N, C-alpha and C positions, 0 to 999 in steps of 0.2 A: 931238317938241315942238321948237319953232322956238330954244328959249331954252339946249336942251344940245346938245353937241357929240357926243354918242353916242346910237344908237337905244335905246329902251327898250321893255320888255314890259309892257302893263297889262291886267288882266281886264277883258271886255268883256261878258260874260253868265255867268249861272250857272243850273242846272238843279237840281230834285230829283231825284236817282236813287231809286227806291224799287225794292227786289228783287221780283221775279215781276210787273214791268211793262217799259216801255220798258227795254233796255239801253243801257249806257253809250255804247257806240259809235255807237249809233243817236241819241241826244243829243248827241253830238260833232258827228256830221254836220249833225244840223237847226240847231245854233246857227251852223255854220260857214256854211251855207245861208243863214241869216238876215241873218249880217253880208255876204257877198257880193253877196245880194240890195239890201241898204241902201247899199253901196258898191260899185256896180259898175266905176266907172274906178280902183279901186285893185287891188293885188296882196296878196292875203292869203296868210300864212304860218304854216300850222298848226305847234304843237308839242306833244308830247305824251311819255311814257314806254311802256313797251313792253305795258302794258294794255290800250293803243289803236292796237295793231296789227290791221289787218282789213282785207276787202273793201269794207267798207262806207264806208270812209273815203279810196278811191282815186277819184279822178275820171277 
């Protein structure tokens, strides 16, 4: 944000996770791919805790 002197992190997307349907990691990758497609000229940094470690999020 141009009026701040430090970087900030804001939530950009949200998805409803339902057990026995799509997994949490798959939803995280889907949202990351949506943002990357919408902002192709930007570098995205994903941040998550240990629950989101897995092969599905590696590019």
